[in-house]
ZAMARGU-4260 file (C-alpha; in steps of 0.2 Angstrom, whole numbers, plus 5000, padded with zeros to 4 digits):
<rodrens>
0) 5091/4994/5139 | 5087/4978/5147 | 5070/4979/5150 | 5072/4981/5129 | 5082/4967/5125
5) 5070/4957/5136 | 5054/4961/5127 | 5064/4960/5111 | 5071/4943/5114 | 5051/4938/5121
10) 5043/4945/5102 | 5059/4934/5093 | 5053/4917/5104 | 5033/4922/5098 | 5040/4924/5080
15) 5050/4909/5081 | 5033/4899/5091 | 5017/4905/5077 | 5020/4889/5066 | 5005/4881/5075
20) 4992/4896/5075 | 4990/4911/5062 | 4994/4927/5062 | 5011/4935/5068 | 5005/4934/5085
25) 4995/4915/5081 | 4974/4920/5082 | 4974/4937/5072 | 4960/4952/5072 | 4955/4965/5061
30) 4957/4981/5064 | 4946/4993/5058 | 4947/4997/5042 | 4955/4979/5035 | 4948/4971/5022
35) 4949/4948/5019 | 4956/4944/5006 | 4942/4943/4997 | 4936/4959/4998 | 4954/4964/4990
40) 4956/4971/4974 | 4970/4964/4969 | 4984/4968/4954 | 4973/4973/4938 | 4959/4970/4944
45) 4945/4980/4949 | 4951/4998/4942 | 4969/4994/4954 | 4987/4990/4947 | 4998/4983/4962
50) 5017/4988/4958 | 5029/4981/4975 | 5018/4970/4986 | 5029/4964/5001 | 5018/4949/5005
55) 5022/4938/4991 | 5042/4942/4993 | 5051/4926/4992 | 5063/4933/4999 | 5071/4942/5010
60) 5065/4962/5007 | 5083/4972/5012 | 5078/4987/5016 | 5090/4997/5026 | 5087/5003/5042
65) 5095/5015/5049 | 5105/5012/5066 | 5106/4997/5065 | 5098/4994/5083 | 5081/5001/5074
70) 5072/4991/5065 | 5074/4973/5061 | 5068/4963/5046 | 5060/4946/5053 | 5051/4931/5044
75) 5034/4929/5049 | 5014/4921/5044 | 5001/4931/5039 | 4980/4922/5040 | 4983/4908/5030
80) 4998/4903/5036 | 5008/4910/5021 | 5028/4914/5026 | 5029/4932/5025 | 5047/4948/5028
85) 5042/4962/5040 | 5047/4974/5052 | 5050/4978/5068 | 5055/4989/5080 | 5056/4991/5101
90) 5069/4999/5110 | 5054/5009/5120 | 5066/5011/5136 | 5077/5021/5125 | 5075/5039/5125
95) 5077/5050/5107 | 5072/5037/5095 | 5073/5039/5078 | 5074/5025/5067 | 5073/5026/5047
100) 5067/5009/5040 | 5069/5014/5020 | 5062/5004/5003 | 5071/4996/4988 | 5068/5007/4974
105) 5048/5009/4964 | 5044/5010/4950 | 5030/5022/4950 | 5025/5013/4928 | 5018/5030/4926
110) 5006/5031/4939 | 5006/5048/4945 | 4997/5045/4960 | 5002/5032/4972 | 4994/5024/4983
115) 5002/5013/5001 | 4992/4999/5009 | 5001/4998/5026 | 4995/4981/5038 | 5004/4985/5056
120) 5001/4980/5076 | 5007/4993/5085 | 5009/4987/5108 | 4999/4997/5118 | 5012/5009/5128
125) 4999/5010/5146 | 5003/4989/5144 | 5018/4989/5147 | 5028/4991/5165 | 5040/5003/5170
130) 5035/5011/5150 | 5045/5032/5150 | 5035/5043/5142 | 5044/5043/5127 | 5033/5028/5122
135) 5024/5030/5110 | 5008/5024/5098 | 5012/5030/5079 | 5023/5032/5067 | 5029/5043/5054
140) 5030/5036/5033 | 5038/5049/5021 | 5045/5047/5001 | 5058/5051/4991 | 5057/5055/4975
145) 5068/5051/4960 | 5074/5044/4941 | 5088/5034/4948 | 5095/5022/4963 | 5103/5031/4979
150) 5115/5026/4985 | 5107/5025/5004 | 5121/5019/5015 | 5128/5032/5019 | 5123/5044/5036
155) 5121/5058/5024 | 5110/5051/5015 | 5097/5050/5032 | 5100/5070/5037 | 5099/5077/5019
160) 5088/5066/5007 | 5071/5079/5003 | 5059/5067/5010 | 5039/5072/5008 | 5030/5070/5022
165) 5013/5061/5020 | 5006/5058/5035 | 5007/5055/5056 | 4999/5035/5055 | 4993/5028/5072
170) 4981/5014/5075 | 4964/5010/5079 | 4970/4994/5089 | 4986/4991/5100 | 4988/4976/5108
175) 4994/4974/5126 | 5003/4960/5134 | 4988/4952/5140 | 4984/4950/5123 | 5001/4947/5118
180) 5001/4931/5129 | 4986/4924/5123 | 4989/4927/5104 | 4977/4937/5100 | 4986/4955/5088
185) 4977/4965/5081 | 4979/4969/5063 | 4978/4989/5058 | 4976/4990/5040 | 4979/5012/5033
190) 4977/5018/5014 | 4985/5036/5012 | 4990/5040/4991 | 5002/5054/4988 | 5007/5062/4972
195) 5007/5069/4960 | 5023/5059/4954 | 5033/5066/4939 | 5049/5056/4942 | 5053/5039/4937
200) 5052/5032/4954 | 5049/5034/4971 | 5056/5028/4993 | 5046/5026/5007 | 5053/5030/5021
205) 5046/5024/5036 | 5053/5034/5052 | 5049/5024/5073 | 5051/5037/5086 | 5048/5023/5101
210) 5037/5013/5097 | 5032/4992/5098 | 5027/4989/5083 | 5027/4978/5069 | 5026/4982/5049
215) 5016/4966/5043 | 5015/4970/5026 | 5015/4987/5013 | 5008/4986/4995 | 5011/5001/4984
220) 4995/4998/4969 | 4992/5014/4958 | 4973/5016/4952 | 4964/5015/4934 | 4949/5013/4923
225) 4948/4996/4912 | 4947/4998/4896 | 4928/4994/4893 | 4920/4994/4876 | 4901/5008/4878
230) 4891/5016/4866 | 4899/5008/4852 | 4915/5013/4857 | 4932/5004/4863 | 4941/5013/4878
235) 4957/5010/4882 | 4964/5007/4900 | 4964/5025/4909 | 4976/5030/4922 | 4968/5038/4937
240) 4975/5059/4936 | 4990/5065/4952 | 4972/5073/4962 | 4959/5059/4970 | 4948/5072/4960
245) 4957/5074/4946 | 4944/5067/4927 | 4955/5062/4917 | 4950/5060/4900 | 4949/5046/4888
250) 4945/5047/4868 | 4933/5033/4866 | 4937/5024/4846 | 4922/5015/4834 | 4916/4997/4835
255) 4919/4990/4817 | 4906/4993/4805 | 4902/5009/4814 | 4905/5028/4816 | 4903/5043/4829
260) 4888/5054/4829 | 4887/5071/4832 | 4902/5076/4844 | 4916/5065/4847 | 4916/5053/4859
265) 4923/5052/4874 | 4924/5049/4894 | 4928/5052/4910 | 4940/5043/4923 | 4937/5047/4938
270) 4949/5045/4954 | 4943/5031/4962 | 4946/5018/4944 | 4927/5022/4938 | 4923/5027/4920
275) 4910/5042/4920 | 4901/5057/4910 | 4897/5048/4894 | 4900/5063/4879 | 4895/5058/4861
280) 4893/5040/4855 | 4894/5031/4838 | 4882/5018/4833 | 4879/5008/4816 | 4881/5011/4801
285) 4868/5010/4786 | 4869/4991/4783 | 4871/4985/4800 | 4864/4980/4814 | 4867/4983/4833
290) 4870/4966/4841 | 4872/4966/4863 | 4876/4984/4861 | 4895/4983/4858 | 4892/4973/4841
295) 4885/4978/4825 | 4884/4965/4811 | 4877/4964/4795 | 4857/4962/4791
</rodrens>
């Protein structure tokens, strides 16, 4: 207990000193699978629509932690020195840990499949002196689907809520005491998805059972195929299906001064938010000529 308290105090002290360097511990090192900001597909672009992103929070996240001795919300800085809200836990010297962290209600906005991008750091258990064998370097991700906002303060909720497990998430990179003192933190980025969803929204739950870690950011998004004009037809923005392998049919509407040829025109939206398998086409009506493949102009 005493060593655990010293370690958590050390983390808090380190976080207070972060204004002189980027990242959670100052300098950061990209973990496997992490993207630069310029490589990221932000909401509304590249087939993704973000529904929650903790990096843009301007106030406390206000998630629910159970028990109170587990997850703790703290302020931090990202690689660009922007203030972010993070959650941390480090009870590695206390056995039988079962710490839960529940987000606020997240509206699914009609999406049938949801993706969660998690950026986090994990302390290497072998680098902690005299740490017991109960120390972990993984955590669990769950979701709880519901039609309405529910009370989460009571003990009964944590014991009885029908959580569905998404995955056990492990770090590709962990940091040691040497890294911590040298102000180098190894950031991991993992993406998981779940579905099909049918209710109004859901909660995400993070379960710690003995790790020393920080949740740097959580981004929740769904994928979609953007509206497009192809084969002289307009196809509307279309959400992807319930499975990553789903194909969703979208009917096209012929552009002005054009008409369908043979079979009804349609495209398929795949699970990655990309259009594929065009069927049918429209053609310019008599007296009109195609221009750039998307316009029919009068002769």
